[in-house]
N, C-alpha and C positions, 0 to 999 in steps of 0.2 A: 504494500500500501505506499509506504514511503517512497519506496522506488518510483509509482506510478506518479504519487503527486509531485515530484523531482524534476519527473521530465515533463512534467505541464507544466511546471512553472518556468523552466528551461526553454519550452517552446515558443518559438517565434508568433506574432500576433496574425499573421497570415496563416499558418498553421493551423493554430486556434481556430481559425475561422474559415473554411474552404470556400463558401463564397463570397466573402470579400476579395479573397486572394483571388479566385476568379474573374470577379468582375474589375479589381485592379488590371489583369492580364488583359481582358477585353479591351477595357478604355486607352491602355498602352498600344496595343494592335489597331484597333482604329484609326487611334491619333497618327501611326505610322502610317496606315493604308491613305489617310486625310492627307496627309503631308506631301507623298511620294505623288499621290493623284494631282494636287496643286502645284507640285514643279513641272511636271509631265505636262499638263493644261496651258501651263505658261510657255514653256519652250517648246513645244509642236505646234506648227502652224505650215505658213507658206515659206517663212523664213525660221527655220530651226536652229534655235541655240544649243550649245551644249553646255552640258551642268556647270562644266568650271564658268563659262562665260554667263550663264543665269547668276550664278551666286554673285559674282563680281558685278554684275549690273545692278542685283538687287540692293548691295551693299553699296551701291553710288559710285561705281566705277564703271566701265566699259564704254563703247562707244557711243555717241549721239544715237545713232540708228538704232542698237540695241536698248538703249534706256528709253527713244519714243516707243518702240513694240512692245516692251515691255509696261511701262509704265503709264502708256496714254490708252495701246491696246487691249493687252491682256491682264496685267494684274486685274483692273476694275473689273473684270468679268469673274476672275476667280474668286475676289473676295465678295462682291457681293454674292455668289453663290452660295460661297460659306455662309454670311451673314444671314440670308434669307431659309437656308437649310436648319440653322438653326432654331428659327422659328416657327416656321413648319413641325419640326421635329417635337420642339417642346409641348407646341399647341396638342398635337396628335396625341401626345402622351398624357397631358394633361385632363384634356377631354373622355378618353378611353376609360382612363384611372376615374374619374371623377363619377364618369354615368355609369361606369362598372358595364361597356359594351366594346366589343372590339370594332361595331360598325361605328360607333360614336366617333368619327371624325369631319372635321370643315367639310374635307371634300365631300362628304356623302349627306351631313343633315342641312345644307343649304346656304351654311355662311359663304362659301368659295361662291356659290352661286348667287347669293346676294351682292358680292362684291361685284359679280361679272355682269349682273343687270345694270347696275349704275354705270359701271363702266362702259358699257356698251351704247347704253341711255345716253350719257355724256358724248359719247363721241359719234352715232348716229343723228341724234334728234338736237343738240345743243354745237356740235361743231367743235367738242372742245380736245384738247391737244394736250401732252405732256404731263405736268403735276395736276391741272384739273381731271384728267382723267383718274390718277393714282388715289387725289382727295376723293373723287367720288368712289371709286373700288372702297377705299375706305369708311366713308359712312354707309354706303350698302351694306356693307358687312357689318357696322354695327349694329344699323336699324334692324336686318334681319336676325340676329342673335338676341337682340331686346324683344323682338316680335315673338322668338321661338320661345323665349324665358316668361314672357307674360301668359302665351296660351297653353303651356304648359304648368301653371303656378293652378293648385289645387290644394287650398292649407297646407303649402309646400313645394318642393318640385320634382317631382318624379322622374328617373334617369328615361327610363322606357318610354314614356309620354314624349319627353321634351327631344329622344331620337327620332319617335315617329313623325312629329309633329313636324320637325325638321326635315326629313325626309319627303313630306308633303311638300313644303315647301320649297325645297330642292327641285322637283319636278313640275312646280308653278314657273320657278325662277329658269326651266328650260325653255318651257313653253313662250314667255316675254321673250327671250333672247329670237327665239325661234321667229318670232312675229316682226321684232326690232328689222332683224337682218333681212328678211322676205320684203321689208316694208322700204329699207333703206336704199341710199345710192350703193351702187355695187363699188364702187372704190373705196366707199369708206365701209364696206358691210366686209369686204375682203380683210381692212387695217382693224376692224372688230374681230374679227375671227382671228387673226395672229395674236392679238392680245388675249385671247381667251384662251389659247391653246396653253400658252406663258413661254417666258424664253427670255433668257439673258443677254440677247442681242444687243440693247440699249444700255446696257449696264455705267453708271457713271459715276464721279467720285461725289458729286451731290445725292447720288441715289443711296452711295456708300456711309456718308455722312449720317445721313437720314436712320437708318438701321441701326448704326452706333450707337447713336444718340436714344433711340428705342430701345434697343436691346439694355444699354445703361440703367434705364430706367426699369424696365419690365423683368430684366433676369432677377437683381435681387428679392422683386417681390416673388417669382417665382418660389425661389429658395427659400425664402420666410413661410410662405403658404406648405411647403412640400410638409410640415409636419403635421398639420392638419389635414392633409390629403392622405396623408398615410394613415391618421386613425378613421377617416371617414369610409376607409377601405375595410375596416371592420364591420361598418353596419353604422345607422342612422343611429340607433337605438345606443350602440355602446358607444360611438362619439361622442355623443349628448353625454354619457354617464363620465365621460374622462374630463368633460367640462370644455368641450366644441362646441362654438354656438354654429351650428348645422348650415342652417340657411342662410348665414352672413358668410361664413368660409367660402360655401360652394359658389354663391354671388361673387365673391372676390376672384375665388379662381376661375370661373367662368369668363368674366371681364377683362381679366390677363390673359388666358387664352385666346380670347376674341382679339384683343389688342396686336400679339402676337402673328397669328394667322393671317391679321386683314393687313397689317401693315407690308408683310412680305408679299400678299397679293397685290396689294397697290401697287407694289415697284416691279413686280415680275411677272405679275398675272397669277391665275390658278395652275400651280405647276402641279400636274394629275397625280394623286395616291400619296405624296411623299409623306406628309403629315398622315396619313391612313397606316402606308406600312411601316415606317420606321421605330414605332415603341413595341408592336408584335414581335419584329424581327429583335431589338436588343432586349427584351426579354428573354427570347428563346437563348440567346448568348450569353446571357449573365446567368440565367435561372434565377430561382428563389423567389418568385414573385414579388419583388419589390417594384420603387416608382420606375428605378431604370432610367431617369430624367437625361444624364450626360451622356451615358449609351446612345439613348434616343437621340440625342443631336447629334452626335457621331455618324450614327448609321443614315440619318440623314444629310449629312455634309457626303459621306462618301456617295451615296446614292447622286445627289445632284451633282458633284462633281465628274464621277462617271456617267453620267446620262448626258451633260452638255458635252464630255469630251466626246463621248461615240457619236451626238448629234451635229459636232463640225465636221466629224474626221472622218467617219464611216457610214454615216447615209447621205454626208451631201453631196449632189447631183449638179454643184454649179451655184445652186441655191443653198444657204444653211436650213436645216431642220430646225424647228421651236424644240426647246429642252421638255417642254411638256408632253411632247410625243412621245418619246423615249421612256420619259417616269411613267407614262399610261401603259405603256407596252410592259414596264415592269410592276405594275400595280394592278392592273385589270385581270392577270391570271393567278396573283395573289387572293384577289375578293373571290375569285370562283370558288379557290381551292378551302378558302374560309367558309363559303355558304355549303360546299359538298361535305365538310368534315363536321359543321354544325350539324346538318340533316343526319349524317350517320351515328355521330353522337346521341343525338334527338331519338334517331329510333331503338339504340342500344339501351337507353335508359328507358 
């Protein structure tokens, strides 16, 4: 007995908690993959830089042409991809955990659809461009989220009701978008369709600044609310018994999650399925049933960077393919797999 106690005392924290050790390994592994993808995305293009040239340029050296290619053309796109991926990944993880439903992603429950309706409306009806379209998308997402919350309220918010109302609103949004596009000018409709697919081709340093400021405000809120979210995972009654104000905490988490996805969508459009698949993949990697917020954000970064590289260099036929098409190709099979496995589990139970 004494020997066993001595062995436990001498064991490292990682060996005493295998799940924490696994999470650390997954986070490190995903970070390495994300950095590698970012470097490859900056280096590869019509003019490819070697790794030494790229590193020299990133640290302030290099030729003027290398600096132009890196800092004007490619680095903004990569940085914006990373930042919006953090927003999408965290928003999906928050919604799915809070509503205890793997389908509770902003893509599925109409929040991205609300952003798209507002953006298409501003493009086709009011002839807006640039920042006005982004602000319209932000307002649309917030309005839809507020509407879903109000409609799902019956002496408290029910997660399943929230999801079902959100799915209904998503279908309504698709109908409105279809109507606006069929009634609009062909050239404006094409511009609206490109925005709706979602892409990083218009990345700028101004977009990066907006996303950095937004994350600087929202990320601390996410991690402050994470402890309450862990308690809400245990059920409303138990969380209330532990001193958590259930409805107030839930509303705060929804506001933060909506803000994350709304700002990201406003800048790059609704990148399909990034919010939907990131958290489930991260949780399968780390196991243990925790929140997995950081792994979810890292999975989203890897997914968006990988999809953007494929869209730029492997699917391009003279014209760049929007990144959202590639993320949709990845996410749609996952949705079908999720539905099929849910049906099997339902029949087995």
